[in-house]
Backbone as JSON, one array per atom type, in Angstrom:
{
  "sequence": "MVAALIALGCGRTALEPTQPATADAGGVDHPRDLPAEHTDGPPDLLPDLPVEHPPDLPPDRQPDRPTCIPTGSETCNGVDDDCNGVVDDNVQVIPCPGGGVRQCVGGAYSDCPRRCEVCVPGSKRTCITSFCTFWGNQECTADGMSFGPCKEAQPPPACADVASRMQRSPELERCCIRNGYCCVDEFDLDGDGDRTEMMGRCESIVCE",
  "N": [[65.51, -65.96, -50.33], [63.57, -65.92, -48.28], [64.96, -64.51, -46.39], [65.03, -62.04, -47.5], [62.35, -61.25, -47.32], [62.01, -60.94, -44.69], [63.73, -58.97, -44.11], [62.55, -56.72, -45.41], [60.29, -56.44, -43.82], [61.2, -55.53, -41.59], [61.04, -54.18, -38.26], [58.27, -53.79, -37.91], [55.15, -55.44, -36.89], [52.88, -58.13, -37.48], [50.45, -57.44, -36.53], [50.31, -54.53, -36.54], [48.89, -52.05, -38.4], [49.63, -50.75, -41.55], [49.88, -47.29, -42.49], [48.93, -45.39, -45.09], [50.19, -42.55, -46.87], [48.61, -39.43, -47.1], [47.57, -37.04, -49.62], [46.94, -34.43, -49.03], [48.14, -33.98, -46.61], [50.33, -32.51, -46.32], [52.71, -33.0, -45.36], [52.77, -32.78, -42.72], [52.76, -33.79, -39.34], [50.08, -34.89, -37.56], [49.05, -34.91, -34.24], [47.09, -37.55, -33.01], [45.16, -36.8, -30.92], [44.33, -34.25, -31.45], [42.59, -31.88, -33.7], [42.79, -31.89, -37.46], [44.14, -29.14, -39.3], [42.51, -28.53, -41.53], [39.55, -29.4, -41.91], [36.15, -30.64, -42.14], [34.57, -30.29, -39.89], [32.8, -28.68, -37.09], [34.04, -25.39, -35.79], [36.22, -25.06, -33.07], [34.54, -24.33, -29.9], [34.45, -21.8, -27.45], [34.48, -22.29, -23.78], [31.51, -22.0, -21.88], [30.93, -18.89, -20.3], [30.53, -17.84, -16.87], [27.68, -16.45, -15.7], [27.18, -13.0, -14.86], [26.17, -11.88, -11.78], [24.42, -9.37, -9.82], [25.8, -8.2, -6.75], [24.7, -9.72, -3.53], [22.6, -7.72, -1.5], [21.68, -6.14, 1.62], [18.14, -5.56, 2.78], [17.76, -2.73, 3.06], [19.68, -1.64, 1.53], [19.51, -1.81, -1.27], [20.17, -1.41, -4.69], [18.52, 0.61, -6.0], [17.41, 2.04, -3.98], [17.62, 4.55, -1.6], [19.97, 4.93, 1.04], [18.64, 4.64, 4.44], [18.59, 6.92, 6.9], [18.53, 7.28, 10.37], [16.91, 9.76, 12.03], [15.84, 10.43, 14.49], [13.08, 9.94, 16.85], [9.94, 8.61, 15.85], [7.82, 10.63, 14.02], [4.78, 12.44, 13.1], [4.92, 12.83, 9.76], [5.05, 11.46, 7.53], [7.3, 10.12, 6.78], [9.91, 7.63, 7.39], [11.3, 8.04, 10.31], [12.7, 6.6, 12.24], [13.84, 4.58, 10.74], [12.84, 1.93, 10.66], [11.44, 0.52, 8.81], [8.86, 1.09, 8.67], [6.48, 3.49, 8.3], [5.49, 6.39, 10.11], [4.85, 4.93, 12.39], [3.52, 3.99, 15.7], [2.95, 6.56, 16.46], [1.84, 9.02, 18.71], [-1.61, 9.85, 19.64], [-3.48, 12.78, 19.53], [-5.29, 14.15, 22.1], [-8.65, 15.75, 22.01], [-10.14, 18.82, 22.9], [-13.02, 18.65, 23.27], [-13.46, 16.11, 23.43], [-12.78, 12.88, 21.9], [-10.09, 12.29, 19.51], [-7.12, 13.38, 17.76], [-5.75, 11.9, 14.9], [-2.82, 10.41, 13.29], [-2.77, 10.59, 9.76], [-1.83, 9.7, 6.78], [0.64, 11.11, 7.05], [-0.08, 13.58, 8.35], [-1.94, 15.14, 10.87], [-5.31, 14.34, 11.63], [-8.34, 16.41, 11.79], [-9.95, 17.56, 14.83], [-12.81, 15.68, 16.04], [-16.23, 16.85, 15.19], [-18.12, 18.5, 17.55], [-20.76, 18.45, 17.84], [-22.07, 16.23, 16.09], [-24.12, 14.4, 16.27], [-25.63, 15.06, 18.63], [-26.03, 17.57, 21.15], [-23.34, 17.8, 23.16], [-23.51, 16.56, 26.49], [-26.17, 17.14, 26.7], [-29.63, 15.84, 27.51], [-31.84, 13.06, 26.81], [-35.08, 11.54, 26.99], [-35.74, 8.11, 27.65], [-37.45, 4.96, 27.53], [-37.54, 2.38, 29.75], [-37.45, -1.03, 30.51], [-37.9, -2.01, 33.13], [-38.54, -1.8, 36.55], [-39.02, 1.67, 37.22], [-39.66, 2.16, 34.62], [-38.76, 4.4, 33.32], [-36.38, 6.47, 31.95], [-33.07, 8.19, 31.4], [-30.89, 9.5, 28.78], [-27.78, 10.62, 28.12], [-25.94, 12.73, 26.01], [-22.84, 12.11, 24.59], [-19.42, 13.27, 25.26], [-18.25, 13.94, 22.98], [-20.15, 14.53, 21.24], [-21.16, 12.55, 19.32], [-22.87, 10.46, 19.77], [-25.42, 9.0, 21.94], [-25.23, 7.99, 25.4], [-25.76, 5.04, 27.55], [-28.99, 4.1, 28.41], [-30.22, 5.16, 31.48], [-31.74, 4.46, 34.42], [-34.42, 6.3, 35.9], [-36.72, 8.36, 37.85], [-40.03, 8.84, 36.89], [-41.65, 11.87, 35.75], [-44.23, 13.72, 37.84], [-46.46, 14.0, 36.35], [-46.58, 11.78, 34.67], [-46.18, 9.53, 36.25], [-48.31, 7.89, 37.08], [-49.06, 6.78, 34.67], [-46.74, 5.38, 34.05], [-46.89, 3.53, 36.15], [-49.15, 1.97, 35.81], [-49.43, 1.21, 32.91], [-46.83, 0.77, 32.43], [-43.96, -0.29, 30.47], [-44.72, 1.16, 27.35], [-46.56, 2.29, 24.38], [-48.33, 4.3, 25.41], [-47.06, 5.45, 27.47], [-44.84, 6.59, 26.22], [-46.37, 8.55, 24.83], [-47.25, 10.24, 26.85], [-44.82, 11.3, 27.85], [-44.07, 12.93, 25.59], [-46.16, 14.73, 25.43], [-45.84, 16.13, 27.69], [-43.59, 17.78, 27.3], [-41.04, 16.64, 27.05], [-38.18, 15.5, 25.46], [-38.27, 12.79, 23.52], [-37.26, 9.23, 22.95], [-38.42, 7.81, 20.1], [-39.37, 4.9, 20.66], [-41.65, 3.46, 20.04], [-42.45, 3.9, 17.52], [-44.31, 5.94, 16.98], [-44.96, 7.83, 15.09], [-45.19, 6.32, 12.73], [-43.07, 5.95, 10.79], [-41.3, 4.12, 10.59], [-38.84, 4.45, 11.9], [-37.26, 3.87, 14.69], [-35.49, 4.91, 16.34], [-35.21, 7.7, 16.22], [-35.98, 11.01, 17.55], [-38.71, 12.53, 19.39], [-40.83, 15.25, 20.25], [-39.8, 17.87, 22.5], [-37.11, 18.78, 21.35], [-35.21, 20.75, 20.7], [-33.05, 21.79, 22.15], [-31.32, 19.74, 22.31], [-30.83, 18.43, 19.69], [-28.5, 18.56, 16.96], [-27.75, 21.7, 15.2]],
  "CA": [[64.14, -65.13, -50.44], [62.97, -65.74, -46.86], [65.82, -63.42, -45.7], [64.71, -60.66, -48.14], [61.04, -60.76, -46.8], [62.37, -60.56, -43.28], [64.49, -57.58, -44.21], [61.47, -55.64, -45.85], [59.18, -56.24, -42.84], [61.71, -55.26, -40.17], [60.53, -53.0, -37.29], [56.75, -53.78, -37.81], [54.61, -56.72, -36.52], [51.58, -58.33, -38.28], [49.36, -56.77, -35.84], [50.29, -53.1, -36.61], [48.59, -51.78, -39.79], [50.36, -49.54, -42.12], [49.19, -46.07, -42.67], [49.37, -44.64, -46.23], [50.37, -41.09, -46.52], [47.7, -38.65, -47.89], [48.13, -36.19, -50.51], [46.77, -33.16, -48.5], [48.71, -33.84, -45.24], [51.32, -31.44, -46.3], [54.04, -33.32, -44.58], [52.59, -32.27, -41.16], [52.32, -34.97, -38.57], [49.22, -34.17, -36.52], [48.72, -35.89, -33.18], [45.74, -38.16, -33.01], [44.19, -36.22, -30.06], [44.03, -32.9, -31.93], [41.88, -32.0, -34.96], [43.58, -31.34, -38.4], [43.88, -27.78, -39.69], [41.57, -28.25, -42.48], [38.48, -30.39, -41.69], [34.8, -30.05, -42.51], [33.74, -30.08, -38.76], [32.66, -27.34, -36.44], [35.11, -24.92, -35.25], [36.24, -25.33, -31.54], [33.81, -23.28, -29.19], [35.07, -21.45, -26.12], [33.58, -22.79, -22.72], [30.55, -20.92, -21.22], [31.31, -18.05, -19.23], [29.74, -17.74, -15.88], [26.68, -15.21, -15.74], [27.43, -12.19, -13.79], [24.99, -11.46, -10.88], [24.74, -8.26, -8.82], [26.06, -8.7, -5.22], [23.51, -9.58, -2.71], [22.65, -6.55, -0.74], [20.6, -6.15, 2.68], [17.07, -5.08, 2.1], [17.88, -1.39, 3.14], [20.87, -1.32, 0.7], [19.23, -1.97, -2.61], [20.68, -0.27, -5.58], [17.49, 1.8, -6.37], [16.88, 2.54, -2.77], [18.57, 5.33, -0.8], [20.1, 4.55, 2.42], [17.92, 5.31, 5.37], [19.47, 7.59, 7.91], [17.7, 7.63, 11.33], [16.84, 11.19, 12.46], [15.26, 10.49, 15.84], [11.98, 9.26, 17.12], [9.0, 8.69, 14.75], [6.8, 11.65, 14.22], [3.68, 12.31, 12.07], [5.39, 13.4, 8.83], [5.12, 10.61, 6.23], [8.76, 9.62, 6.77], [10.51, 6.65, 8.25], [12.31, 8.57, 10.94], [13.61, 5.58, 12.84], [14.33, 3.7, 9.68], [12.55, 0.32, 10.99], [10.83, -0.01, 7.65], [7.4, 1.58, 8.59], [6.29, 5.0, 8.29], [4.63, 6.9, 11.03], [4.33, 3.92, 13.38], [3.66, 4.3, 17.04], [2.83, 7.94, 16.87], [0.73, 9.34, 19.75], [-2.75, 10.53, 19.04], [-3.65, 14.11, 20.27], [-6.69, 14.38, 22.73], [-9.32, 16.84, 21.63], [-10.8, 19.42, 24.02], [-14.39, 18.33, 23.18], [-13.65, 14.7, 23.3], [-12.1, 12.31, 20.82], [-8.62, 12.51, 19.38], [-6.64, 13.69, 16.36], [-4.84, 10.79, 14.73], [-2.01, 10.61, 12.17], [-3.18, 10.0, 8.67], [-1.12, 10.14, 5.52], [1.73, 12.14, 7.35], [-0.48, 14.74, 8.93], [-2.89, 14.97, 12.01], [-6.57, 14.81, 11.38], [-8.98, 17.47, 12.68], [-10.83, 17.06, 15.87], [-14.21, 15.63, 15.43], [-17.32, 17.91, 15.56], [-18.69, 18.41, 18.83], [-22.31, 18.2, 17.61], [-22.41, 15.38, 15.14], [-25.53, 13.75, 16.46], [-26.36, 15.75, 19.72], [-25.27, 18.58, 21.87], [-22.56, 17.17, 24.33], [-24.14, 16.72, 27.74], [-27.76, 17.27, 26.96], [-30.25, 14.55, 27.86], [-33.32, 12.89, 26.37], [-35.96, 10.57, 27.82], [-35.98, 6.76, 27.0], [-38.38, 4.06, 28.25], [-36.76, 1.32, 30.19], [-38.3, -2.24, 30.65], [-37.97, -2.45, 34.45], [-38.89, -0.89, 37.61], [-39.72, 2.75, 37.03], [-39.85, 2.3, 33.09], [-38.46, 5.83, 32.79], [-34.99, 6.8, 32.05], [-32.46, 9.25, 30.61], [-29.73, 9.11, 28.09], [-26.9, 11.75, 28.18], [-24.96, 12.89, 24.94], [-21.35, 11.93, 24.92], [-18.57, 14.66, 25.18], [-17.85, 14.24, 21.39], [-21.39, 14.87, 20.42], [-21.29, 11.54, 18.32], [-23.96, 9.48, 20.31], [-25.96, 9.02, 23.32], [-24.88, 6.9, 26.27], [-26.9, 4.09, 27.8], [-30.31, 4.48, 29.16], [-30.19, 5.02, 32.86], [-33.13, 4.53, 34.96], [-34.81, 7.63, 36.6], [-37.93, 8.55, 38.38], [-40.76, 9.53, 36.12], [-42.21, 13.09, 36.46], [-45.47, 13.44, 38.39], [-47.58, 13.83, 35.39], [-46.41, 10.41, 33.87], [-45.88, 8.43, 37.13], [-49.44, 6.88, 37.17], [-49.16, 6.02, 33.53], [-45.72, 4.31, 34.18], [-47.2, 2.43, 37.23], [-50.37, 1.24, 35.16], [-49.03, 0.87, 31.49], [-45.35, 0.29, 32.29], [-43.23, 0.02, 29.15], [-45.91, 1.15, 26.47], [-46.68, 3.56, 23.73], [-48.98, 5.39, 26.25], [-45.9, 6.18, 28.4], [-44.16, 7.61, 25.35], [-47.16, 9.81, 24.43], [-47.17, 11.17, 28.06], [-43.56, 11.76, 27.81], [-44.02, 13.94, 24.52], [-47.21, 15.68, 25.89], [-45.31, 16.98, 28.91], [-42.51, 18.77, 26.84], [-39.77, 16.11, 27.07], [-37.49, 15.01, 24.18], [-38.25, 11.29, 23.94], [-36.91, 8.35, 21.78], [-39.61, 7.22, 19.49], [-39.23, 3.61, 20.48], [-42.76, 2.72, 19.58], [-42.75, 4.39, 16.13], [-45.68, 6.71, 16.94], [-45.36, 8.61, 13.66], [-45.26, 5.29, 11.72], [-42.12, 6.15, 9.59], [-40.37, 2.83, 10.74], [-37.59, 4.8, 12.55], [-37.45, 3.73, 16.21], [-34.27, 5.48, 17.03], [-35.47, 9.06, 16.17], [-36.48, 11.71, 18.84], [-39.85, 13.34, 19.23], [-41.1, 16.14, 21.46], [-39.21, 19.26, 22.48], [-35.73, 18.41, 21.25], [-34.49, 21.82, 20.17], [-31.84, 21.99, 22.83], [-30.56, 18.49, 22.09], [-30.32, 18.1, 18.38], [-27.47, 19.64, 16.44], [-28.44, 22.57, 14.21]],
  "C": [[63.55, -64.94, -49.0], [63.84, -64.57, -46.08], [65.49, -62.15, -46.19], [63.21, -60.23, -47.63], [61.15, -60.36, -45.39], [62.86, -59.23, -43.34], [63.4, -56.37, -44.55], [60.46, -55.58, -44.69], [59.99, -55.84, -41.42], [61.23, -54.0, -39.55], [58.9, -52.9, -37.47], [56.28, -55.25, -37.52], [53.41, -56.93, -37.46], [50.34, -57.54, -37.68], [49.36, -55.22, -36.09], [49.94, -52.68, -37.99], [49.4, -50.72, -40.34], [49.49, -48.41, -42.5], [49.61, -45.33, -44.09], [49.4, -43.2, -46.18], [49.27, -40.54, -47.53], [48.39, -37.52, -48.5], [48.01, -34.74, -49.84], [47.26, -32.95, -47.13], [49.74, -32.92, -45.12], [52.49, -31.79, -45.51], [54.05, -33.21, -43.23], [52.0, -33.59, -40.44], [51.44, -34.41, -37.33], [49.08, -35.24, -35.52], [47.28, -36.28, -33.25], [44.78, -37.45, -32.13], [43.81, -34.67, -30.45], [43.57, -32.86, -33.39], [42.99, -31.46, -36.05], [43.15, -29.87, -38.69], [42.75, -27.61, -40.56], [40.59, -29.53, -42.31], [37.17, -29.75, -41.91], [33.93, -29.95, -41.12], [33.74, -28.83, -38.26], [33.78, -26.8, -35.68], [35.04, -25.2, -33.58], [35.52, -24.19, -31.01], [34.65, -23.08, -27.73], [34.16, -22.06, -24.87], [32.75, -21.69, -22.33], [30.96, -20.16, -20.25], [30.48, -17.99, -18.23], [28.87, -16.5, -15.98], [27.05, -14.46, -14.6], [26.24, -11.73, -12.91], [25.37, -10.29, -10.02], [25.04, -8.78, -7.45], [24.87, -8.61, -4.54], [23.75, -8.58, -1.76], [21.46, -6.76, 0.44], [19.37, -5.45, 2.12], [17.17, -3.51, 2.11], [19.08, -0.89, 2.31], [20.66, -1.6, -0.72], [19.74, -0.89, -3.57], [19.75, 0.85, -6.0], [16.84, 2.22, -5.11], [17.8, 3.23, -1.96], [18.74, 4.84, 0.59], [19.5, 5.23, 3.39], [18.74, 5.7, 6.54], [18.56, 7.92, 9.04], [17.97, 9.21, 11.85], [16.35, 11.32, 13.92], [13.97, 9.61, 15.94], [10.97, 9.45, 15.97], [8.07, 9.79, 15.07], [5.8, 11.66, 12.96], [4.03, 13.22, 10.86], [5.52, 12.61, 7.4], [6.4, 10.03, 5.89], [9.17, 8.71, 7.78], [11.61, 7.27, 9.16], [13.17, 7.73, 11.6], [14.22, 4.54, 12.08], [14.14, 2.17, 10.19], [11.61, -0.18, 9.9], [9.31, 0.41, 7.66], [7.28, 2.99, 8.76], [5.2, 5.41, 9.2], [4.02, 5.88, 12.1], [4.53, 4.3, 14.71], [3.53, 5.77, 17.45], [1.68, 8.26, 17.75], [-0.3, 10.07, 19.17], [-2.86, 11.74, 20.16], [-5.0, 14.23, 20.79], [-7.2, 15.86, 22.12], [-9.93, 17.6, 22.84], [-12.26, 19.0, 24.31], [-14.58, 16.9, 23.27], [-13.24, 14.12, 21.84], [-10.72, 12.68, 20.71], [-8.23, 12.85, 17.86], [-5.59, 12.52, 16.12], [-3.99, 11.12, 13.35], [-2.3, 9.9, 10.88], [-2.45, 10.49, 7.59], [0.0, 11.32, 5.85], [1.31, 13.43, 7.84], [-1.76, 14.34, 9.9], [-4.27, 15.29, 11.5], [-7.17, 15.79, 12.23], [-9.81, 16.83, 13.83], [-12.23, 16.87, 15.43], [-15.24, 16.72, 15.79], [-17.81, 17.53, 16.71], [-20.21, 18.02, 18.76], [-22.58, 17.4, 16.36], [-23.75, 14.77, 15.11], [-26.29, 14.5, 17.55], [-25.47, 16.64, 20.29], [-24.67, 17.89, 23.08], [-23.31, 17.53, 25.62], [-25.63, 16.95, 27.92], [-28.29, 15.83, 27.1], [-31.6, 14.47, 27.18], [-33.83, 11.69, 27.17], [-35.97, 9.37, 27.1], [-36.92, 5.91, 27.91], [-37.66, 2.85, 28.61], [-37.81, 0.1, 30.27], [-38.38, -2.82, 32.04], [-38.13, -1.46, 35.47], [-39.6, 0.4, 37.33], [-40.21, 2.96, 35.58], [-39.67, 3.63, 32.55], [-36.91, 5.95, 32.87], [-34.4, 7.96, 31.24], [-31.31, 8.73, 29.91], [-29.04, 10.49, 27.86], [-26.01, 11.62, 26.97], [-23.55, 12.93, 25.4], [-20.56, 13.33, 24.8], [-18.29, 14.91, 23.78], [-19.01, 14.55, 20.65], [-21.72, 13.78, 19.37], [-22.35, 10.54, 18.65], [-24.4, 9.65, 21.69], [-25.39, 7.76, 24.15], [-25.98, 5.87, 26.6], [-28.09, 4.74, 28.57], [-30.18, 4.3, 30.6], [-31.42, 5.3, 33.58], [-33.27, 5.66, 35.78], [-36.18, 7.56, 37.01], [-38.78, 9.26, 37.33], [-41.34, 10.78, 36.71], [-43.73, 12.74, 36.82], [-46.53, 13.16, 37.42], [-47.56, 12.5, 34.49], [-46.12, 9.28, 34.93], [-47.13, 7.42, 37.16], [-49.45, 6.05, 35.85], [-48.04, 4.96, 33.52], [-46.14, 3.14, 35.02], [-48.24, 1.54, 36.58], [-49.82, 0.61, 33.82], [-47.81, 0.39, 31.47], [-44.8, 0.55, 30.93], [-44.41, 0.0, 27.91], [-45.87, 2.29, 25.62], [-47.5, 4.8, 24.51], [-47.97, 6.2, 26.89], [-45.26, 7.03, 27.46], [-44.95, 8.69, 25.04], [-47.14, 10.77, 25.61], [-45.86, 11.96, 27.98], [-43.41, 13.0, 26.74], [-45.09, 14.98, 24.89], [-46.81, 16.75, 26.87], [-44.02, 17.63, 28.56], [-41.07, 18.01, 26.95], [-39.39, 15.63, 25.55], [-37.49, 13.4, 24.37], [-37.83, 10.52, 22.66], [-38.3, 7.78, 21.37], [-39.5, 5.78, 19.42], [-40.5, 2.81, 20.02], [-43.31, 3.11, 18.14], [-44.22, 5.06, 16.0], [-45.97, 7.44, 15.65], [-45.31, 7.53, 12.56], [-44.34, 5.36, 10.47], [-41.15, 4.89, 9.76], [-39.07, 3.15, 11.42], [-37.72, 4.74, 14.13], [-36.34, 4.38, 17.04], [-34.3, 7.23, 16.89], [-35.92, 9.64, 17.46], [-37.63, 12.57, 18.5], [-40.03, 14.16, 20.5], [-40.27, 17.43, 21.33], [-37.69, 18.84, 22.47], [-34.63, 19.55, 20.66], [-33.1, 22.05, 20.91], [-30.71, 20.76, 22.89], [-29.9, 18.22, 20.88], [-29.31, 19.18, 18.01], [-28.17, 20.4, 15.39], [-27.85, 22.16, 12.9]]
}
């Protein structure tokens, strides 16, 4: 009997379990590292594919930007002629005959400034200084946009005594106006609060 038991268990050990055959195996031997053809688990998925990115391009070669072709030195035309990324840079200004300059703005040169925006170029008005003679002159600039600094001058004979006695004062400004000069209203003689306006004979100095 012992010999019969030994014969029946030939080829297996006590540590190796027996595997009963299943009804749906279909006689197919499936390796243990592969899933069976009929299972309830999820189907095998393909690995994620890498995302396609557009190639890296230099700043002047972007897909939506045309290639810049240099055409020469930069000019005032609203175009990047030298392809340095800046439009109308380092464009020279154009001097105006009466003073001032024409500048490149928005691809075109501006007009020359008016020659008589504030005063007639080269004309002079009287100002009251705070030292020495207490009398001075201011000349209108070449572009007519403003007056230059107040430069000391000798007062006219009709006002020399007032300048000597009263120095810088409303009386000296009144003397300036009475004697036919165009004078800066530094003492607000008309009481309007404007100490930069001119009073007296200023027809040949102010702009029309």
